[in-house]
C-alpha positions in Angstrom: -15.3 2.9 50.3 -11.9 1.7 52.2 -8.8 1.3 50.3 -8.7 -2.6 51.1 -12.1 -2.9 49.2 -9.9 -1.4 46.3 -7.5 -4.4 46.2 -9.5 -7.0 44.3 -10.7 -4.9 41.4 -7.4 -3.3 41.3 -5.6 -6.8 40.9 -8.0 -8.4 39.1 -7.4 -7.7 35.3 -3.8 -9.1 35.6 -4.8 -12.2 37.2 -7.2 -12.9 35.6 -4.5 -12.6 32.3 -1.9 -14.5 34.3 -4.8 -17.6 35.4 -5.4 -17.6 31.2 -1.9 -17.9 30.5 -1.6 -20.5 32.8 -4.5 -22.3 32.0 -3.5 -22.1 28.0 0.5 -24.1 29.2 -1.1 -26.6 31.2 -3.8 -27.0 28.2 -1.0 -27.1 26.0 0.6 -29.7 28.2 -2.1 -31.9 27.7 -1.9 -31.5 23.8 1.8 -32.8 24.1 1.3 -35.2 26.0 -1.1 -36.7 23.8 1.2 -36.5 20.9 3.7 -38.6 23.0 6.2 -35.8 23.9 7.2 -35.1 27.5 5.5 -31.7 28.8 7.8 -30.7 31.1 10.8 -31.4 29.0 9.7 -29.6 26.5 8.7 -26.6 28.6 12.1 -26.9 30.8 13.8 -26.2 27.3 11.5 -23.5 25.9 12.1 -21.8 29.0 16.3 -22.5 29.5 16.6 -21.6 25.9 14.6 -18.6 25.8 15.8 -17.1 29.3 18.6 -18.8 30.2 20.7 -18.2 26.9 22.0 -14.8 25.6 21.0 -15.8 22.3 17.2 -16.4 23.4 17.6 -13.0 25.3 18.7 -10.9 22.2 16.4 -13.0 19.6 13.1 -12.2 22.0 14.2 -8.2 22.1 14.3 -8.7 18.6 11.3 -9.8 17.7 9.4 -7.9 20.7 10.1 -4.6 18.5 7.9 -5.0 15.4 5.1 -6.3 17.9 5.4 -3.6 20.4 4.8 -1.0 17.2 2.1 -3.2 16.1 -0.2 -4.1 19.4 0.4 -0.2 20.5 -1.7 0.5 17.1 -4.1 -2.1 17.5 -4.6 -0.8 20.9 -5.3 2.4 19.6 -8.4 1.3 17.5 -9.9 -1.6 20.1 -10.2 1.4 22.8 -12.4 3.4 20.0 -14.4 0.2 19.7 -13.0 -0.4 16.0 -11.5 -4.1 15.0 -8.9 -4.0 12.7 -8.4 -7.1 12.0 -6.4 -6.2 8.8 -3.0 -5.8 10.6 -1.3 -8.3 8.9 -1.8 -6.9 5.4 -0.9 -3.4 6.4 2.1 -4.8 8.0 3.0 -6.6 4.3 2.1 -3.5 2.9 4.5 -1.1 4.5 7.5 -3.2 4.7 7.0 -3.3 1.1 6.8 0.4 0.5 9.7 0.3 3.4 12.1 -1.8 1.3 11.3 -0.4 -1.9 12.1 3.3 -0.3 15.0 2.5 1.4 17.0 0.0 -1.2 16.5 3.1 -3.8 17.8 5.8 -1.5 20.5 3.9 0.1 23.8 5.1 -0.4 22.5 8.7 -1.6 21.8 9.9 1.7 22.6 9.9 5.0 21.4 6.9 7.2 19.2 8.6 9.5 17.0 9.8 6.4 17.2 7.0 4.7 15.7 5.1 8.0 13.2 8.3 7.9 12.0 8.1 4.4 11.5 3.8 5.0 9.5 4.6 8.0 7.6 7.1 6.6 7.0 5.3 3.4 6.1 2.2 5.2 3.6 4.0 7.4 2.1 5.7 4.8 1.7 2.0 3.1 -0.1 1.1 6.0 -2.1 3.8 6.3 -3.1 3.4 2.7 -4.3 -0.1 3.1 -6.3 1.0 6.1 -7.7 3.5 4.0 -10.4 1.4 2.0 -12.0 -0.2 5.3 -12.1 3.3 7.0 -13.9 4.9 4.4 -16.2 2.0 4.1 -17.2 2.4 7.3 -17.5 5.5 8.1 -19.2 5.9 4.7 -21.3 3.0 4.0 -21.3 1.8 7.1 -19.7 -1.2 6.1 -18.2 -3.5 9.3 -14.9 -2.9 9.3 -14.2 -6.7 10.8 -14.9 -8.6 7.3 -13.5 -5.4 5.3 -10.3 -5.6 7.0 -10.2 -9.6 7.0 -10.8 -9.6 3.2 -8.0 -7.0 2.6 -5.2 -9.2 4.2 -5.8 -11.4 1.4 -5.7 -8.9 -0.9 -2.2 -7.2 0.2 -0.6 -11.1 0.6 -1.5 -11.6 -3.3 -0.9 -7.4 -3.9 2.7 -7.3 -2.8 3.2 -11.1 -3.7 2.8 -10.3 -7.6 4.8 -6.8 -6.7 7.9 -8.2 -5.9 7.8 -11.0 -8.6 7.4 -8.5 -11.1 7.8 -4.4 -10.8 10.0 -4.1 -7.5 11.9 -7.1 -7.8 15.6 -7.2 -7.8 16.4 -8.0 -11.4 19.9 -9.5 -10.2 18.6 -12.6 -8.1 16.3 -15.0 -9.2 14.2 -15.4 -6.1 11.5 -13.0 -5.7 13.0 -10.4 -3.5 13.4 -6.1 -3.4 17.1 -5.1 -3.1 18.5 -6.0 -0.6 19.6 -3.1 2.3 23.6 -3.5 2.6 24.2 -4.5 6.3 25.6 -1.5 7.4 23.2 0.9 6.2 20.1 -0.9 8.6 19.7 0.0 11.9 22.6 0.4 14.3 22.5 -1.7 18.0 22.1 -0.8 21.2 25.0 -0.1 22.8 26.8 -3.6 21.0 23.9 -5.6 22.3 22.8 -6.9 19.0 19.5 -5.7 19.5 18.7 -2.8 17.3 17.4 0.5 18.2 14.2 -0.5 16.9 13.3 -1.6 20.2 13.6 2.3 21.4 11.1 3.1 18.5 8.5 0.6 19.8 9.0 1.2 23.5 8.8 5.2 22.4 5.3 4.3 20.5 4.0 2.4 23.7 4.6 5.4 25.4 3.3 8.0 23.0 -0.1 5.8 23.1 -0.5 5.6 27.4 0.4 9.5 26.5 -2.8 9.9 24.3 -4.8 8.1 26.6 -3.6 9.5 29.6 -3.3 13.2 28.9 -5.1 14.4 25.0 -8.8 15.2 24.2 -8.5 13.2 21.2 -7.6 9.9 23.2 -10.8 10.8 26.0 -13.0 10.9 22.9 -11.7 7.6 21.7 -12.4 5.8 24.5 -15.9 7.3 25.0 -16.2 6.1 21.9 -15.0 2.5 22.6 -17.2 2.2 26.0 -20.4 3.7 24.5 -20.9 4.9 20.6 -24.3 5.7 21.5 -23.3 8.3 24.4 -20.3 9.8 21.6 -23.6 10.8 19.7 -25.9 12.5 22.1 -22.4 14.2 23.1 -21.3 16.0 19.8 -18.6 13.8 19.1 -17.6 13.7 15.8 -17.4 10.0 15.6 -16.7 9.2 12.0 -13.8 11.2 12.1 -12.9 9.2 15.1 -13.1 6.5 14.1 -11.2 7.1 10.6 -8.2 8.3 13.0 -8.5 5.0 14.6 -8.6 2.8 11.8 -5.6 4.6 9.9 -3.6 5.2 12.8 -4.0 1.8 14.0 -2.7 0.9 10.0 0.1 3.3 10.3 1.4 2.0 12.9 1.5 -1.3 11.6 3.2 -0.5 8.4 6.2 1.5 10.9 6.2 -2.1 12.3 6.8 -3.9 8.8 9.5 -1.6 8.0 11.1 -2.0 11.5 11.5 -5.2 10.7 13.1 -4.5 7.4 15.5 -2.1 8.6 16.0 -3.7 11.8 16.6 -7.4 10.7 15.9 -8.6 7.2 16.9 -5.7 4.8 14.7 -6.9 2.0 10.7 -7.8 1.3 10.6 -11.4 0.1 8.0 -12.6 -1.8 4.6 -14.4 0.6 6.7 -13.2 3.3 4.0 -12.6 6.5 5.4 -13.2 10.0 1.8 -13.0 11.6 2.2 -10.3 14.2 -1.9 -9.6 13.9 -2.9 -12.8 15.9 -0.2 -12.2 18.3 -0.8 -8.7 18.6 -4.3 -9.5 19.6 -3.4 -11.8 22.1 -1.0 -10.2 23.5 -3.1 -6.8 23.6 -6.1 -8.4 25.6 -3.7 -10.3 28.0 -3.1 -6.6 28.4 -6.7 -5.6 29.1 -6.2 -2.9 27.1 -3.8 -1.1 29.1 -1.1 0.3 27.3 1.8 0.0 29.3 1.0 -3.6 30.3 1.8 -3.9 26.7 5.3 -4.1 27.3 5.8 -7.1 29.6 3.4 -9.2 28.0 5.0 -8.3 24.6 8.5 -9.7 26.0 6.6 -12.7 26.8 4.7 -13.5 23.8 8.4 -12.7 21.9 9.9 -15.4 24.3 7.5 -17.8 24.0 8.1 -17.8 19.8 11.9 -17.9 20.2 11.9 -20.5 22.5 9.3 -22.4 20.6 11.5 -22.0 17.6 14.5 -23.3 19.8 13.1 -26.2 20.7 11.0 -27.7 18.2 13.4 -29.5 16.1 15.4 -31.0 19.1 12.4 -32.4 20.7 10.1 -33.2 17.5 7.6 -30.2 18.7 5.1 -29.0 15.9 6.2 -25.9 14.4 2.3 -24.4 15.2 2.7 -25.1 19.0 3.3 -21.6 20.1 0.2 -19.8 18.1 -1.8 -22.7 19.6 -0.4 -21.6 23.1 -2.0 -18.0 21.7 -5.6 -19.2 20.7 -5.7 -21.0 23.8 -4.8 -18.2 26.0 -7.3 -16.1 24.1 -10.0 -18.6 24.9 -8.9 -18.9 29.0 -9.0 -15.3 28.8 -12.8 -15.6 28.1 -13.4 -17.6 30.5 -11.5 -16.2 33.3 -13.1 -13.3 32.9 -16.8 -14.7 32.6 -15.8 -16.2 36.3 -14.5 -12.6 37.0 -17.0 -10.9 36.3 -19.7 -13.7 38.3 -17.6 -12.9 41.6 -17.4 -9.3 41.4 -20.5 -8.2 39.0 -19.8 -4.8 41.2 -16.7 -4.3 40.0 -17.2 -2.5 36.9 -19.2 0.3 39.3 -15.8 0.7 41.4 -13.3 1.1 38.3 -16.0 4.2 37.6 -15.6 5.3 41.0 -12.3 5.2 41.5 -11.2 6.5 38.1 -7.9 7.3 36.6 -6.0 7.7 40.2 -6.1 3.5 40.7 -5.6 2.7 37.1 -2.9 4.8 35.7 -5.0 6.0 32.8 -9.2 5.5 32.1 -9.4 1.0 31.6 -10.2 0.2 28.8 -14.0 -1.1 27.3 -12.8 -5.2 28.8 -11.6 -3.7 32.1 -14.7 -5.1 33.6 -17.0 -5.3 31.0 -17.7 -8.7 28.4 -14.7 -10.3 27.2 -15.5 -9.2 23.3 -18.3 -6.4 24.3 -16.9 -4.8 20.9 -17.9 -7.7 19.0 -21.6 -6.8 20.1 -20.8 -2.8 19.1 -19.9 -3.4 15.8 -22.9 -5.9 15.1 -25.2 -3.5 16.1 -26.2 -0.3 18.3 -24.7 1.9 15.6 -26.3 4.1 13.7 
């Protein structure tokens, strides 16, 4: 096979994602026009304020930090063929644990130790919330899509009850944990206004990339996601790998919650739900389950969120517009991938033949496969 023949299959995934983004933006413009808004003015303000101002860039990088961590965890589960829909619940529980622990030890131990304790508490909270659906999956075969989704609603109500009662700051009226003083939160990166949690997010993404490129566990998780039956016949510990994937995803979701508490908010508030989970699904699929591609797409979606907030009030744009764009991107991505497969029916075979040397790391189960193949695996084909 010539080098020229490999170019289309090599760049088709990223082109498909970019095409989905463009199509979603066009459909979003049609929606704005139907509401009597000027799409060009809206997108102009979106880009000028989100990318053209120092404030917009700083806020985008701050928002990018937890999104990187959440998406890295979600990628682990999806690469293993496990659908963790409970990201938001795990993040909230982790954020609550981190807020309680950090406020309890703030001022009593050195700040780095306080950050570490809060981060571990956050990871523990996220892992704990993922443990129930993980056990239900490996012990009784219950579909993790349903159990993780339902755990989101439980998390929202449990954290709301806790912050209104047992862990509430008794010195204030609003339901919230004790405030972590500003000087004890994560410091900025060289006075940039962006806290070091962004570096944590980048490190987590790089570690996930190393996991799938250079470790036996990552290789087995990839095989499990590609073909569960093949993993079983190869003698791999399928249940243990499923447990690891779901728990690792939950732990990183909890770490993302701790990142937000330590770097931005300084406390956990009742009914707080940043909704990173839905954005993470759009991000990971646009990145085609490729770990390093998460970084540019995380910046793009963070910029959309910040730019959308900055244009909403001046132009009277609905606050849910950016979330609608994310949903349209997933829908357009599904359609674009369908046409990608029609045009290149042998794309999958080419990628298997070229292997990791051309892609940088083993491609995820979506590269060249049906868009939502993991759904089929979750619905059937499991012993």
